[in-house]
PDB file with SEQRES, HELIX, SHEET and CRYST1 records, atoms N, CA, C and O in Angstrom:
SEQRES   1 A   55  UNK UNK UNK UNK UNK UNK UNK UNK UNK UNK UNK UNK UNK          
SEQRES   2 A   55  UNK UNK UNK UNK UNK UNK UNK UNK UNK UNK UNK UNK UNK          
SEQRES   3 A   55  UNK UNK UNK UNK UNK UNK UNK UNK UNK UNK UNK UNK UNK          
SEQRES   4 A   55  UNK UNK UNK UNK UNK UNK UNK UNK UNK UNK UNK UNK UNK          
SEQRES   5 A   55  UNK UNK UNK                                                  
HELIX    1 AA1 UNK A   23  UNK A   29  1                                   7    
HELIX    2 AA2 UNK A   37  UNK A   50  1                                  14    
CRYST1    1.000    1.000    1.000  90.00  90.00  90.00 P 1           1          
ATOM      1  N   UNK A   1     -89.870 161.102  61.843  1.00  0.00           N  
ATOM      2  CA  UNK A   1     -88.907 160.988  60.747  1.00  0.00           C  
ATOM      3  C   UNK A   1     -89.609 160.534  59.501  1.00  0.00           C  
ATOM      4  O   UNK A   1     -90.581 159.783  59.572  1.00  0.00           O  
ATOM      5  N   UNK A   2     -89.153 160.959  58.405  1.00  0.00           N  
ATOM      6  CA  UNK A   2     -89.676 160.534  57.079  1.00  0.00           C  
ATOM      7  C   UNK A   2     -88.898 159.346  56.511  1.00  0.00           C  
ATOM      8  O   UNK A   2     -89.129 158.948  55.370  1.00  0.00           O  
ATOM      9  N   UNK A   3     -88.001 158.789  57.277  1.00  0.00           N  
ATOM     10  CA  UNK A   3     -87.255 157.660  56.766  1.00  0.00           C  
ATOM     11  C   UNK A   3     -88.152 156.519  56.510  1.00  0.00           C  
ATOM     12  O   UNK A   3     -89.077 156.271  57.284  1.00  0.00           O  
ATOM     13  N   UNK A   4     -87.910 155.785  55.413  1.00  0.00           N  
ATOM     14  CA  UNK A   4     -88.731 154.604  55.089  1.00  0.00           C  
ATOM     15  C   UNK A   4     -88.393 153.454  56.003  1.00  0.00           C  
ATOM     16  O   UNK A   4     -87.254 153.337  56.456  1.00  0.00           O  
ATOM     17  N   UNK A   5     -89.345 152.616  56.279  1.00  0.00           N  
ATOM     18  CA  UNK A   5     -89.122 151.382  57.052  1.00  0.00           C  
ATOM     19  C   UNK A   5     -88.725 150.301  56.089  1.00  0.00           C  
ATOM     20  O   UNK A   5     -89.451 150.036  55.131  1.00  0.00           O  
ATOM     21  N   UNK A   6     -87.574 149.656  56.314  1.00  0.00           N  
ATOM     22  CA  UNK A   6     -87.098 148.599  55.482  1.00  0.00           C  
ATOM     23  C   UNK A   6     -87.126 147.296  56.200  1.00  0.00           C  
ATOM     24  O   UNK A   6     -86.486 147.118  57.236  1.00  0.00           O  
ATOM     25  N   UNK A   7     -87.889 146.366  55.633  1.00  0.00           N  
ATOM     26  CA  UNK A   7     -87.909 145.009  56.221  1.00  0.00           C  
ATOM     27  C   UNK A   7     -87.046 144.066  55.440  1.00  0.00           C  
ATOM     28  O   UNK A   7     -87.106 144.019  54.212  1.00  0.00           O  
ATOM     29  N   UNK A   8     -86.223 143.296  56.169  1.00  0.00           N  
ATOM     30  CA  UNK A   8     -85.268 142.355  55.556  1.00  0.00           C  
ATOM     31  C   UNK A   8     -85.538 140.951  56.123  1.00  0.00           C  
ATOM     32  O   UNK A   8     -86.017 140.789  57.245  1.00  0.00           O  
ATOM     33  N   UNK A   9     -85.219 139.978  55.324  1.00  0.00           N  
ATOM     34  CA  UNK A   9     -85.298 138.609  55.812  1.00  0.00           C  
ATOM     35  C   UNK A   9     -84.210 138.413  56.864  1.00  0.00           C  
ATOM     36  O   UNK A   9     -83.123 138.976  56.735  1.00  0.00           O  
ATOM     37  N   UNK A  10     -84.497 137.591  57.943  1.00  0.00           N  
ATOM     38  CA  UNK A  10     -83.454 137.374  58.949  1.00  0.00           C  
ATOM     39  C   UNK A  10     -82.352 136.562  58.346  1.00  0.00           C  
ATOM     40  O   UNK A  10     -82.537 135.848  57.360  1.00  0.00           O  
ATOM     41  N   UNK A  11     -81.204 136.683  58.955  1.00  0.00           N  
ATOM     42  CA  UNK A  11     -80.002 135.914  58.611  1.00  0.00           C  
ATOM     43  C   UNK A  11     -80.318 134.420  58.909  1.00  0.00           C  
ATOM     44  O   UNK A  11     -81.012 134.128  59.883  1.00  0.00           O  
ATOM     45  N   UNK A  12     -79.837 133.520  58.113  1.00  0.00           N  
ATOM     46  CA  UNK A  12     -80.121 132.136  58.231  1.00  0.00           C  
ATOM     47  C   UNK A  12     -79.842 131.598  59.632  1.00  0.00           C  
ATOM     48  O   UNK A  12     -80.685 130.889  60.180  1.00  0.00           O  
ATOM     49  N   UNK A  13     -78.696 131.906  60.230  1.00  0.00           N  
ATOM     50  CA  UNK A  13     -78.324 131.300  61.506  1.00  0.00           C  
ATOM     51  C   UNK A  13     -78.627 132.232  62.684  1.00  0.00           C  
ATOM     52  O   UNK A  13     -78.131 132.032  63.793  1.00  0.00           O  
ATOM     53  N   UNK A  14     -79.432 133.231  62.430  1.00  0.00           N  
ATOM     54  CA  UNK A  14     -79.775 134.246  63.499  1.00  0.00           C  
ATOM     55  C   UNK A  14     -80.818 133.572  64.515  1.00  0.00           C  
ATOM     56  O   UNK A  14     -81.885 133.104  64.119  1.00  0.00           O  
ATOM     57  N   UNK A  15     -80.445 133.562  65.767  1.00  0.00           N  
ATOM     58  CA  UNK A  15     -81.373 132.926  66.712  1.00  0.00           C  
ATOM     59  C   UNK A  15     -82.635 133.747  66.865  1.00  0.00           C  
ATOM     60  O   UNK A  15     -82.593 134.976  66.821  1.00  0.00           O  
ATOM     61  N   UNK A  16     -83.784 133.056  67.047  1.00  0.00           N  
ATOM     62  CA  UNK A  16     -85.107 133.767  67.176  1.00  0.00           C  
ATOM     63  C   UNK A  16     -85.177 134.401  68.583  1.00  0.00           C  
ATOM     64  O   UNK A  16     -85.802 135.447  68.760  1.00  0.00           O  
ATOM     65  N   UNK A  17     -84.568 133.798  69.529  1.00  0.00           N  
ATOM     66  CA  UNK A  17     -84.515 134.384  70.925  1.00  0.00           C  
ATOM     67  C   UNK A  17     -83.107 134.366  71.423  1.00  0.00           C  
ATOM     68  O   UNK A  17     -82.464 133.318  71.485  1.00  0.00           O  
ATOM     69  N   UNK A  18     -82.630 135.526  71.776  1.00  0.00           N  
ATOM     70  CA  UNK A  18     -81.227 135.674  72.271  1.00  0.00           C  
ATOM     71  C   UNK A  18     -81.181 135.383  73.769  1.00  0.00           C  
ATOM     72  O   UNK A  18     -82.138 135.631  74.501  1.00  0.00           O  
ATOM     73  N   UNK A  19     -80.081 134.868  74.183  1.00  0.00           N  
ATOM     74  CA  UNK A  19     -79.848 134.610  75.595  1.00  0.00           C  
ATOM     75  C   UNK A  19     -78.401 134.910  75.872  1.00  0.00           C  
ATOM     76  O   UNK A  19     -77.552 134.018  75.862  1.00  0.00           O  
ATOM     77  N   UNK A  20     -78.115 136.216  76.127  1.00  0.00           N  
ATOM     78  CA  UNK A  20     -76.688 136.570  76.299  1.00  0.00           C  
ATOM     79  C   UNK A  20     -76.065 135.906  77.463  1.00  0.00           C  
ATOM     80  O   UNK A  20     -76.730 135.660  78.468  1.00  0.00           O  
ATOM     81  N   UNK A  21     -74.808 135.606  77.364  1.00  0.00           N  
ATOM     82  CA  UNK A  21     -74.006 135.037  78.456  1.00  0.00           C  
ATOM     83  C   UNK A  21     -73.349 136.151  79.271  1.00  0.00           C  
ATOM     84  O   UNK A  21     -72.459 136.839  78.772  1.00  0.00           O  
ATOM     85  N   UNK A  22     -73.772 136.328  80.495  1.00  0.00           N  
ATOM     86  CA  UNK A  22     -73.278 137.430  81.294  1.00  0.00           C  
ATOM     87  C   UNK A  22     -72.217 136.927  82.285  1.00  0.00           C  
ATOM     88  O   UNK A  22     -71.905 137.639  83.240  1.00  0.00           O  
ATOM     89  N   UNK A  23     -71.680 135.783  82.100  1.00  0.00           N  
ATOM     90  CA  UNK A  23     -70.675 135.147  83.002  1.00  0.00           C  
ATOM     91  C   UNK A  23     -69.484 136.087  83.133  1.00  0.00           C  
ATOM     92  O   UNK A  23     -69.053 136.374  84.250  1.00  0.00           O  
ATOM     93  N   UNK A  24     -68.933 136.580  82.000  1.00  0.00           N  
ATOM     94  CA  UNK A  24     -67.744 137.437  82.129  1.00  0.00           C  
ATOM     95  C   UNK A  24     -68.008 138.760  82.856  1.00  0.00           C  
ATOM     96  O   UNK A  24     -67.159 139.276  83.582  1.00  0.00           O  
ATOM     97  N   UNK A  25     -69.189 139.276  82.639  1.00  0.00           N  
ATOM     98  CA  UNK A  25     -69.570 140.572  83.354  1.00  0.00           C  
ATOM     99  C   UNK A  25     -69.631 140.268  84.842  1.00  0.00           C  
ATOM    100  O   UNK A  25     -69.152 141.066  85.648  1.00  0.00           O  
ATOM    101  N   UNK A  26     -70.214 139.128  85.230  1.00  0.00           N  
ATOM    102  CA  UNK A  26     -70.311 138.786  86.675  1.00  0.00           C  
ATOM    103  C   UNK A  26     -68.928 138.628  87.261  1.00  0.00           C  
ATOM    104  O   UNK A  26     -68.643 139.107  88.358  1.00  0.00           O  
ATOM    105  N   UNK A  27     -68.060 137.941  86.508  1.00  0.00           N  
ATOM    106  CA  UNK A  27     -66.688 137.602  87.072  1.00  0.00           C  
ATOM    107  C   UNK A  27     -65.816 138.843  87.119  1.00  0.00           C  
ATOM    108  O   UNK A  27     -65.277 139.185  88.172  1.00  0.00           O  
ATOM    109  N   UNK A  28     -65.670 139.524  85.982  1.00  0.00           N  
ATOM    110  CA  UNK A  28     -64.684 140.616  85.864  1.00  0.00           C  
ATOM    111  C   UNK A  28     -65.232 141.916  86.445  1.00  0.00           C  
ATOM    112  O   UNK A  28     -64.453 142.685  87.008  1.00  0.00           O  
ATOM    113  N   UNK A  29     -66.494 142.195  86.342  1.00  0.00           N  
ATOM    114  CA  UNK A  29     -67.043 143.451  86.809  1.00  0.00           C  
ATOM    115  C   UNK A  29     -67.843 143.401  88.090  1.00  0.00           C  
ATOM    116  O   UNK A  29     -68.297 144.408  88.633  1.00  0.00           O  
ATOM    117  N   UNK A  30     -67.990 142.144  88.546  1.00  0.00           N  
ATOM    118  CA  UNK A  30     -68.846 141.904  89.753  1.00  0.00           C  
ATOM    119  C   UNK A  30     -70.231 142.524  89.499  1.00  0.00           C  
ATOM    120  O   UNK A  30     -70.766 143.239  90.346  1.00  0.00           O  
ATOM    121  N   UNK A  31     -70.815 142.228  88.283  1.00  0.00           N  
ATOM    122  CA  UNK A  31     -72.057 142.787  87.895  1.00  0.00           C  
ATOM    123  C   UNK A  31     -73.158 141.765  87.899  1.00  0.00           C  
ATOM    124  O   UNK A  31     -72.968 140.632  87.456  1.00  0.00           O  
ATOM    125  N   UNK A  32     -74.301 142.154  88.395  1.00  0.00           N  
ATOM    126  CA  UNK A  32     -75.476 141.274  88.359  1.00  0.00           C  
ATOM    127  C   UNK A  32     -76.710 142.090  87.818  1.00  0.00           C  
ATOM    128  O   UNK A  32     -76.780 143.298  88.043  1.00  0.00           O  
ATOM    129  N   UNK A  33     -77.608 141.477  87.157  1.00  0.00           N  
ATOM    130  CA  UNK A  33     -78.789 142.240  86.688  1.00  0.00           C  
ATOM    131  C   UNK A  33     -79.578 142.726  87.910  1.00  0.00           C  
ATOM    132  O   UNK A  33     -79.671 142.026  88.918  1.00  0.00           O  
ATOM    133  N   UNK A  34     -80.138 143.924  87.807  1.00  0.00           N  
ATOM    134  CA  UNK A  34     -80.891 144.456  88.963  1.00  0.00           C  
ATOM    135  C   UNK A  34     -82.329 144.022  89.000  1.00  0.00           C  
ATOM    136  O   UNK A  34     -82.975 144.100  90.046  1.00  0.00           O  
ATOM    137  N   UNK A  35     -82.851 143.561  87.864  1.00  0.00           N  
ATOM    138  CA  UNK A  35     -84.244 143.073  87.782  1.00  0.00           C  
ATOM    139  C   UNK A  35     -84.282 141.637  87.407  1.00  0.00           C  
ATOM    140  O   UNK A  35     -83.661 141.256  86.414  1.00  0.00           O  
ATOM    141  N   UNK A  36     -84.974 140.814  88.139  1.00  0.00           N  
ATOM    142  CA  UNK A  36     -85.093 139.363  87.760  1.00  0.00           C  
ATOM    143  C   UNK A  36     -85.818 139.232  86.453  1.00  0.00           C  
ATOM    144  O   UNK A  36     -86.637 140.082  86.102  1.00  0.00           O  
ATOM    145  N   UNK A  37     -85.525 138.169  85.725  1.00  0.00           N  
ATOM    146  CA  UNK A  37     -86.171 137.970  84.398  1.00  0.00           C  
ATOM    147  C   UNK A  37     -87.719 137.783  84.531  1.00  0.00           C  
ATOM    148  O   UNK A  37     -88.449 138.325  83.701  1.00  0.00           O  
ATOM    149  N   UNK A  38     -88.238 137.040  85.540  1.00  0.00           N  
ATOM    150  CA  UNK A  38     -89.698 136.968  85.632  1.00  0.00           C  
ATOM    151  C   UNK A  38     -90.345 138.371  85.844  1.00  0.00           C  
ATOM    152  O   UNK A  38     -91.379 138.682  85.253  1.00  0.00           O  
ATOM    153  N   UNK A  39     -89.714 139.195  86.692  1.00  0.00           N  
ATOM    154  CA  UNK A  39     -90.295 140.515  86.909  1.00  0.00           C  
ATOM    155  C   UNK A  39     -90.187 141.430  85.664  1.00  0.00           C  
ATOM    156  O   UNK A  39     -91.111 142.163  85.310  1.00  0.00           O  
ATOM    157  N   UNK A  40     -88.992 141.338  85.019  1.00  0.00           N  
ATOM    158  CA  UNK A  40     -88.801 142.059  83.776  1.00  0.00           C  
ATOM    159  C   UNK A  40     -89.886 141.691  82.755  1.00  0.00           C  
ATOM    160  O   UNK A  40     -90.517 142.554  82.144  1.00  0.00           O  
ATOM    161  N   UNK A  41     -90.074 140.397  82.597  1.00  0.00           N  
ATOM    162  CA  UNK A  41     -91.039 139.915  81.595  1.00  0.00           C  
ATOM    163  C   UNK A  41     -92.455 140.389  81.987  1.00  0.00           C  
ATOM    164  O   UNK A  41     -93.210 140.816  81.113  1.00  0.00           O  
ATOM    165  N   UNK A  42     -92.804 140.329  83.189  1.00  0.00           N  
ATOM    166  CA  UNK A  42     -94.108 140.756  83.617  1.00  0.00           C  
ATOM    167  C   UNK A  42     -94.328 142.249  83.359  1.00  0.00           C  
ATOM    168  O   UNK A  42     -95.381 142.657  82.869  1.00  0.00           O  
ATOM    169  N   UNK A  43     -93.308 143.062  83.701  1.00  0.00           N  
ATOM    170  CA  UNK A  43     -93.411 144.477  83.443  1.00  0.00           C  
ATOM    171  C   UNK A  43     -93.508 144.827  81.933  1.00  0.00           C  
ATOM    172  O   UNK A  43     -94.275 145.695  81.516  1.00  0.00           O  
ATOM    173  N   UNK A  44     -92.696 144.110  81.152  1.00  0.00           N  
ATOM    174  CA  UNK A  44     -92.714 144.404  79.714  1.00  0.00           C  
ATOM    175  C   UNK A  44     -94.033 143.945  79.103  1.00  0.00           C  
ATOM    176  O   UNK A  44     -94.557 144.598  78.200  1.00  0.00           O  
ATOM    177  N   UNK A  45     -94.579 142.817  79.590  1.00  0.00           N  
ATOM    178  CA  UNK A  45     -95.900 142.312  79.063  1.00  0.00           C  
ATOM    179  C   UNK A  45     -96.972 143.365  79.426  1.00  0.00           C  
ATOM    180  O   UNK A  45     -97.792 143.709  78.575  1.00  0.00           O  
ATOM    181  N   UNK A  46     -96.980 143.872  80.651  1.00  0.00           N  
ATOM    182  CA  UNK A  46     -97.981 144.846  80.962  1.00  0.00           C  
ATOM    183  C   UNK A  46     -97.896 146.123  80.109  1.00  0.00           C  
ATOM    184  O   UNK A  46     -98.905 146.735  79.757  1.00  0.00           O  
ATOM    185  N   UNK A  47     -96.644 146.496  79.794  1.00  0.00           N  
ATOM    186  CA  UNK A  47     -96.416 147.691  78.971  1.00  0.00           C  
ATOM    187  C   UNK A  47     -97.015 147.491  77.625  1.00  0.00           C  
ATOM    188  O   UNK A  47     -97.790 148.329  77.162  1.00  0.00           O  
ATOM    189  N   UNK A  48     -96.672 146.369  76.953  1.00  0.00           N  
ATOM    190  CA  UNK A  48     -97.107 146.150  75.589  1.00  0.00           C  
ATOM    191  C   UNK A  48     -98.697 145.963  75.531  1.00  0.00           C  
ATOM    192  O   UNK A  48     -99.358 146.396  74.588  1.00  0.00           O  
ATOM    193  N   UNK A  49     -99.236 145.303  76.584  1.00  0.00           N  
ATOM    194  CA  UNK A  49    -100.682 145.135  76.651  1.00  0.00           C  
ATOM    195  C   UNK A  49    -101.349 146.537  76.791  1.00  0.00           C  
ATOM    196  O   UNK A  49    -102.382 146.793  76.173  1.00  0.00           O  
ATOM    197  N   UNK A  50    -100.757 147.421  77.594  1.00  0.00           N  
ATOM    198  CA  UNK A  50    -101.282 148.723  77.733  1.00  0.00           C  
ATOM    199  C   UNK A  50    -101.321 149.533  76.445  1.00  0.00           C  
ATOM    200  O   UNK A  50    -102.125 150.454  76.304  1.00  0.00           O  
ATOM    201  N   UNK A  51    -100.463 149.190  75.523  1.00  0.00           N  
ATOM    202  CA  UNK A  51    -100.403 149.851  74.206  1.00  0.00           C  
ATOM    203  C   UNK A  51    -101.342 149.198  73.193  1.00  0.00           C  
ATOM    204  O   UNK A  51    -101.502 149.677  72.070  1.00  0.00           O  
ATOM    205  N   UNK A  52    -101.962 148.089  73.619  1.00  0.00           N  
ATOM    206  CA  UNK A  52    -102.959 147.398  72.757  1.00  0.00           C  
ATOM    207  C   UNK A  52    -102.325 146.331  71.832  1.00  0.00           C  
ATOM    208  O   UNK A  52    -102.947 145.946  70.841  1.00  0.00           O  
ATOM    209  N   UNK A  53    -101.136 145.861  72.128  1.00  0.00           N  
ATOM    210  CA  UNK A  53    -100.521 144.820  71.321  1.00  0.00           C  
ATOM    211  C   UNK A  53    -100.976 143.445  71.663  1.00  0.00           C  
ATOM    212  O   UNK A  53    -100.440 142.489  71.103  1.00  0.00           O  
ATOM    213  N   UNK A  54    -101.905 143.272  72.523  1.00  0.00           N  
ATOM    214  CA  UNK A  54    -102.402 141.916  72.877  1.00  0.00           C  
ATOM    215  C   UNK A  54    -103.532 141.505  72.021  1.00  0.00           C  
ATOM    216  O   UNK A  54    -104.091 140.431  72.243  1.00  0.00           O  
ATOM    217  N   UNK A  55    -103.917 142.290  71.044  1.00  0.00           N  
ATOM    218  CA  UNK A  55    -105.095 142.014  70.245  1.00  0.00           C  
ATOM    219  C   UNK A  55    -104.727 141.342  68.946  1.00  0.00           C  
ATOM    220  O   UNK A  55    -105.605 141.033  68.141  1.00  0.00           O  
TER     221      UNK A  55                                                      
END                                                                             
């Protein structure tokens, strides 16, 4: 795409790290994440390292 990249300052009260509350999804939909957070983090870390973002 030829669309320009636009960088904006973050909103003042925007959290730096999100932690969604999945309580309602668990209760009403009987839903649980299929991948544990430690495993997800490990897989994502490996992916980004493989792309060279660890330098």
